[in-house]
N, C-alpha and C positions, 0 to 999 in steps of 0.2 A: 407689404410683400410684393405688391404689384410694381413698386418702384425698383425693387432689387431684382425682379424676375428677368429683365433684359440682361442685366449683368451676369446672373447665374447661367442663363442660356448661352450668352456670348462666351463665357469662360469654358462652358462645357463643349461648345463647338471647337474652341481653340485646342483643347486637350484631347478631343476624341479622335480615334483612328478613322481616317477617311477611306471610303471605298475607292475613290480616285487617287491613286498614288501620285499622279502627276501634279495634283493640287498641293499635296504635301511637299513635293519637291520644290515647287515654285515658292511656297511659304518659307521653306528652309533657305532658298536662294535669296529671298527678300531680306530675311533676318541676317544672313551672313553678309550681304551687301551693306546693310546698315552698320553692322559691327565693324567691318573693315573700313568703310568710308569714314565713320566717326573717329576710329582709332588713328587712322592715317592723318586726318585733319588736325587732331589734337597734337600728334607727334610733330607734324611739319610746322605748325604755329609755334610750338615750344622750341624747335630748332632755330626758327627765325628770331624768336625772342632772345635766344642764346647768343646769336650773332650780334644782335642789337646791344645786348649787355656787354659783350666783349669789346665791341667798338667803343662804348662809353668808358668802361673801366680800364682797359688795357691801352688801346690806341690813344684815346683822349686823356689817359692818365700819364702818357709819356710826352705828348705834344701839347702846346699851350692851348688853353681854352680861349685865351685872347693874348695879344702881345702889343706892347708899345715900343716903338723903336725910332731911332733917328739916324739919318744918313751918316752924320759925323760922329755918332756915338753920344753917350750921356756922360757929362762931366761929373755931376753930383747925383749919381744914381741912387745912393742910399737915402738922400733927402727926398728924392722923387718917389722912391719906394715907400717910405713912411707916409708920404702924402697920399699916394694911391691906395695904400692898405687901409686907410681910414674911410674910404668910400664904401657905401652900403653895397652888399652883394659880393664883395671880394673877400676871399678867405685866405689867400696866399699870394705873395709876390716874390719873384726871384730874378736876378740879372742873368743875362745870357750874351753869348757871342756865337753866331753861326757862321761856319765856313765850309765850303765844299772843296773836295780834293780827291786824290787817289792814294790808296793805301797799298804799300808794296812790302812783300816779304819773300825772299828766296825765289824771285822770278814770278811770283803770283801777284797780280794787280787787281784791285777792286775799288770801284767808286764808293765814296763814303760821305755822309753828312756828319761833320764834326761839331759837336755842341760844347762850347765853352761855358762852364757852370761854376758857381760858388757852392760847394757841397752843403754847407750848413743852411743856406737859403733854399737850395734845390729840394731839400727834404720836405719843405712846406708845400710844394706844388707838384711833386712828381712821385710816382709809385716805384721809381727805379731802385731805391734802396731795398725794397721788399723783394726784388727779383734778382738779386746778385747770386750767380751760380758759382763763381770762383772769385777769390780775393775780397777786398773790402771797399765799400763805396767811399769811405773817408781817406782812401789812399791817394786821392788827388790833392796835390799841394802845389802852390805857386813856385815855379822855377825848377821843379823836379822832372817835368815833362813825362808824367805818367799818363796812361790812357786806359780807358775801360771800353771794351769792344762788345758788340752783340755776339751771341753764341754762334749764329750762322756765319757772320762775318769772320769770326775767329777760325771757324772750321774751314772756310773757303781759303783763308790765307795760310792755314796750317800752323797757327801760333797758339801758345799757351802762356800761363803766367811766367813772368820774368824774361820773356823773349823780346827782341827789338823789332819794331815795325817802322817803316819810313812813310811819313806823310808828305806827299808831293802836292804843292799848291798850283792852281791853274794860272800862275803868273811867273814871269821870268825876271831875273836880275842880271844887270850888266856888270861883268867882272873883267879883270885883266885877261882872263882866259876866254872871254867871249860871253855870249848870252847863255846863262845857266838857269835851269828851273829852280824854284825855291823849294827846299825840302828840309825836313827835320826828323831826327830819330826819336822815337818814343818807346818807353818801356811798358809792356802790358802788365797792368797791376790789378785787373779785374775783368770778369766776363759776366754779362747779364743775359737773362733769357726770360722774355715775357710771352713767348709763344706766338709772336706776330711778325709781320713783315719788317718791323723795325729792327729785329735781331739781325737782319741781313745787311743793313746799310747805315746804322747809327753807331757813333762812337762818342765818348765823352772825355774831355780834358779840362784842366783848370782854366777858368776864365782869363786869368792873367796871361797864361801861355798862349791861349787862343788869340788874345788881343795883340800879342807880339807877332804871332804868325801872320795875322791879318794886317799888321802895321797900322793899327788904329790909333787915333789921337787920344782917345779916352778908353778906360778899361772895360766898359760895358757898351754893347751895341744897343741893348734895349732891355725891357722888363717883361718877364713872362707872368701872366695873371691866371690864377685859379679862381673860378667863380662858384658861388654857392649853387646857382641854378645854371646848368650847362646851356640851356636855351636862351638865357638872358645875356650870355657873353657878347653877342654882336651888339646889342643895345648899349651895354656897359662900356665896351670899347669905343663905340661911336661917341658916346657922351663925354668920355675922358679926353678925346681929341679936342673938344671945344673948351674944356676946362683948363687944359695944360698949354704948354708952349706951342706956337704955331708950327715949329719945325718937327714936332713929334707926330707921327702917323700911327695907325693901328691896323691890326689884322685879327682874325678870329678863326676858330676851327672850321666854320662853315665854308671858308675859302680853300682850306687845305684838305679836309676830309668830309665836307658836307655832302658831296656827290655820293660818297660811299654810304653814308647814313640814309640819304634819300633813296638810293637804290635798294637798300635792305627793306625800308618801309614799303616801297612800291611792290617789291617781290612778295613780301608778306601779304599784302592786300590782294594781289593778283592770284597768287597760289591759293590763298584762302577761298577766294571766290570760285576758282576752278574746282577745288576739292569739294566745296559746298554743293556745286552742281552735281558732282558724283553722288553725294549723299542724297540729293533730291531725286536722282534717277533711281537709287536703291529704295527710297521711301515710296516712290510712285509705282514700284513693282507691287506694292500692296494692293494697288487698284486692280491689276490683272488677277491677283490671287483671290480677292474678294468677289470680283465679277464671276469667276469660275465657281466659287463657293455658293454664291447666290443662285446660279444656274443649277448647281447640284442639289441645293436645299429648297427648291421651289415647292416641293410637296410638303416639307416641314413648315415652310412659311404659310402655305395655304391652311394647314391644320391649325396653326397658331392664330391665324386671322379668324377662322370659324369659331375658335374657342373664345374670341372676344378681345384678342390683343390688337391694339391700335397701330396704325401705320408708323406713328412716332416711336412706339416701343420696338417695332420691327427694325427701324433704323438704328436704334440704340444697340440692339443685339449685334449687328454687324459692325457698328462703330467700335464696340467693345472688343470684338474679335480682332479687327485690324489694328486697334490701338495696342493691344497686348503684344502683337507681333512687333510693332514699332518700338514699344517701351523696352521689351526684352533685348532686341537687337541694339538699341541705342545705349542702354545701360551696360551691356557687355562691351560694346565699342568704347564707351567712356572709361570703363575700368581698364581695358587693354591699353588704351591711349595714355592713360595716366601712368601705368606701369612702364610703358616704353619710354615716355618722356622723361621719367626719373632715372632710367637706367641706360638710355641710348649712348651716352658718352662713354660709360664703362664697357658697354657691349662692343662699340666700334673700336675702342682702344684694345680690347681683348682680341678682336679679329685681326687688327694690325700686328699685334705681337705674334699671334699664331701663324699668320701668313707672311710675316716679315715684309709688310708693305705699309705705305703711308698714303691715305686717301686724300688728305689735305696738306699740300706742300706750302710752307710759309713763303717760298719764292714766288708762288702763284697766287695764293690766297693770303688774306691779311692775318689769319691765324693758322695754327698747325694741327688743330684737333676739332672735333665736332662738338660744339657747345649746345646746351639745352637748358631752358628755363621755363618751368611750368607756371602759367598764370591762371589762377582760378577763374578770372573773368572770361578768359578764352574758353575754358571748359564749360562754363555756364552758357555762353553764347552758342557754342556748337551743340551742346545737349538740348538747349531750348529750341534752337532752329530745327534740329532733327525731330524733336517731339511734335513741333507745330506742323512740319511737313507730313509727318506720319498721320497726324489727326486729319489734316486736309485731304489726304489720299483716301480716307475711309468714307468721305461724304457722298461721292457719286455712286459707288456700289451699294451703300446703305440706302440711298434714295431709290435706286432701282429695285431693291428688295421690298421697300415699302409700297411700291406700285404693282407688285405681283397680284393678279386677280385670282382669288381662291378657286372659283369655278373652272377657269381655264387650266390652272395648274393641276387640279385634281382629276380633270377629265382624262388625262393620259396615264394616271396612276391606278385607274380602276381595273 
């Protein structure tokens, strides 16, 4: 019974109505601060996890994990592809030709990165076939000069399926009429939408057509690689350059989008630390609450001491009271944070539809919606940190309570 007495008294103090309403107000503020701090921290970490996931799945699902290329192109790219595909850690290989140019339609001009692909091979390394909005991915055939545009690019040019667009190359040709820019008319046979910045500046044509436009000696400029482990791509690409012909060089996603990934990781860490400080401030509000409770309960403490309760048991009484405030606030915050993390994408989408606005523009950000991915390890870290800080916040007030001298405290209550 003596072991449970401090718990019983601590819980009684927590639930009892206080004579000093200001102490009750401070307790409520402490609990509310913990709830909001924990909920916001879980929500923000989930949103940052969502951005990280979208970067990996969407952006890095469209651009190469790694690439092998040669300045003069690859003569026997199929033989090289089979050789590379047999290497450990590589799950897909596809040829490509990349050219930059200007896309024109009815006076509208837009810069574009044109990717020459072999559709059957591309399916093994790209998520593009899963995000076709209009038309068919297999519509790209050699010699037909069909083109698949990103959704935002198609809207900027004002084109749809079946219409013609003109691809203007950044090179000129000498003709009897003088120096003329190189251009070619393409028929729009598809539109894709991955909800990212690639929708605004990516287009796809058949690799043979791209090689002709680029006036390449061989049909493939290089090989695009999809690796089993995204973070092993730089090492795999580097090793392949030593195993293959000396004229072949490599690149990987860390050179093209690595800064974006690092920025997301750094922002997640910094925002997490800043919000954890807010949780710490809310947790240490428990200190001021318990200090005032100890002052208010000095008479009760003195009576308990005269009845034989030890200083350690007095400490436990107030540690229980402070811990209950912290546990309730943190559990409420954890529950609220989990609910918000699971629903924030739909909530923001609903607000955008209701107000007819778009908070994330794919022209500015690399995706056009607010992603969220709840990771339970983040929830455990946030909840555990909050509980630890709440417990530490109870030590000083509880220690002060254990040092109350019964004679001095009761002198003024007579």
